N, C-alpha and C positions, 0 to 999 in steps of 0.2 A: 225958179218958180217961187212965189211968195207963200208964206205959211197959211194965209187965209184961203188961197186957192187949193192947197193940198188938203186942208181941213174940210173944205166944201166938197172936194172930190171924194174923200174918204166917207163923208156923211152920205153923199148920194149913192155910193157903192154899197154901203151897209144897208141903206134903205131899200135899194133894189133887191139885195139878197134876202132881206127879211120879209119882203113882200112875195117871194116865191111861194106858190101854194101847190098843194097836192092836186094832181090832175085826175080827170075822170078816166076810169079804166073799164068802163062798160060792165059786162057781167063777170069780169075776172074776179076770182077769190083772192084778194090782195093779202088777206091774213095768211092764207096758205102759201102764197108767193113769198112773203117775208120770212116765213118759218122754214122755207126750203132752200137754205144756203147751199150754193154750188150744185143745186139740182139733185141732191143726195136722196131725197125722199120720193122723187118723181111727181110731186104735186104740181109743179109749174107746167108740166106737159099737158095737164088737164085744161089749161087755158090757152093752148097754142092757137086754136082757131080764132078765138076772140082777139088775141094779141095780133094775129095777122090782119084782122079786120080793122083794128084801131091804131096800128103802129104809126101811121103817118100823122096822126093827131098830135104826136109828141115833137114834131119838127118845130124848131124855133124856141122851145122852152129851155130854161137854163138848168145847169147841173144841180142846183139846190132843189128845184121843183122835181127833177128826176129822182133825187134821193128821197124826198118827202113822199113821192108816189110809190116807188119800188123798193125802198130801203137802200142800204149801202150796197154798191155793186160787189159782185164776187171777185172781180179783178178790174184794175184800172191800168191801162197801158198808155204811156205818153209816147207818141210816135215822133214828134218833133215839137218845137215850140208853138206850133200853130194848130195841133190837133191831139185830142185825147180820145180814147175809147173806154166806155164803161161796158163790162161784160156781165151778163146775167145768164148762168147756165140753166138750160131747160132739162137736159139729161144729166145724169150723174157725171161729175168730172173727176179728175185724178186727185182732187182734194178730199174726196169722200172716203171714209174709213171702210176697208174691206171690199172696195170696188176696184176691179181690174178693168182698165179701159182698153178696148180692142180697136176702137176708132175714135176720132175726135167727136166730142159730144156736141149736140145741137145747142146753140146759144143765141141770145139776142145781143146785138152790138149796137150801142148808141155812139155815133161819132159826134164829138163835140169840137167846134171850131175854136179859134184863138180867143174868143170872148165867152167861151163856155156855154154856147148855145148848141142844141142838137141840130146837126145838119144832115144826118142820115140815120135810118133805123133799118137794120138788116137781121134777118133770122137765118143763121147759117151754121155750118160745121167748120168753116174756114177761119183762119186767123187773119187779122187785117194786114 
């Protein structure tokens, strides 16, 4: 590959990622969401019904738009080279101080494909 092609590719990719914008979250209190890392405060659970209603609107968005909307994920899991999961805990997880977990906490999983686009949104207690 020549240098101009690589430069052009890098420029296009950087432009694409810089254009990722925050998405509409309906009536969710996104400030509470971002302040409730690992679901420790229980604030994210207040938006469960709205999240269920709008979750499919996030299909096809890229990882940067997801981060701009919901903040950094509580956990990222690379399954293989072709898919990644972003975890946002709705109920307190084992990362919360002073919380003993008796069951797997409820979480929203965003599955991202090889080009970092959301291909599935699931609210579950199960791990991928």
